[in-house]
C-alpha positions, 0 to 999 in steps of 0.5 A: 499500499501506497504511503502518503504522509504530510506534516500539517502546515496550519497551526501548531501546539506549543509553538514556542518548543516546536522545531520542523524536521525534513519530513515536514512533521512539525513537532511541538511540546508536550501537548502534542504533535499536529499532522495531516496523513492522507488516505492511502488507498481506497475503491469500491465493490460493485455487485453488478459488476462482481469481478471487476476492480475500480481501484485507482479511480478518483471516486469511491461509490456507496449505495444500495439499490437492488442489484446494484449494491456498492460499498466502499473502502478506505485505508489510511497507513498509520504505522509511522505513528504506531504507539502513539496517544490519540486527542484529534483524529477527525477524517475530512472526506469530500462528498462529491455526488449525492441526490438527497439531503441528508443521507446516512452512511456507515462505517464499519472496521474492515474484517479481512486484509484486501488490496487496493488494486485487486478487490472486487465485490467477490475477492479481497485478493486476487483468487481469495474471495471475501468470507461474505461477497460485498466485503466482510464486515467488522464492528460498526465504528459509526452511522453519519449523516452526509450532507450534499456535495461538500466536506465532511469531518467524522470524528474517529478518535476512538478506532484510530487510538485502538489501531494505533495501540494494537488492540485492533487490526487497521485494515481500514473503512467499509462504508455502506448504506444500511437502508435500501435507496437508490440514492448513490454517495460519491467520496473523492479519493486520494486519486481526485484533484490535490484540494480534493484528497481524503486526510486524518487531521492528526493530534498525537503525543508520545 
């Protein structure tokens, strides 16, 4: 999985004790360190084209229509920050194509490993099927009300902390509509224009 890590260039905490490193991380005092970490992998799983892969595209589609169910997958590489303590962990994600307002969307843990350029409705890796077609659902993290086009900011502090301290395995999020509807959600991915890419806003301490 590709790594796209950038230090946050916005506000920092405890500025008197901050220093900048070559990796563009902003290091601060005991109050914490601010980071921006971009989503590294994304795709969606389409029931109507069950053996097709949609990784590398600029859009993750999510809906639940009869015969046309789509689930989204997002992953962020947090290996650089393993063992750290989370104060803030907000996902910023741009909704670019919803026809109703508001629309609920549920974010689940993914229960099995997957690959961006291999995952399909049937398979999580090439030749390796999901336990259940459409993706293996872990625990429900949250259900969010998605506004009609624009940036969504979602607090994922609890699950990010669990991924960093190793109490849960980071396989990313599975995005799912829990009610039957023809409404299609479309989220910009890491392949979209730079200003539209999804990212985590983090404040961490050692």
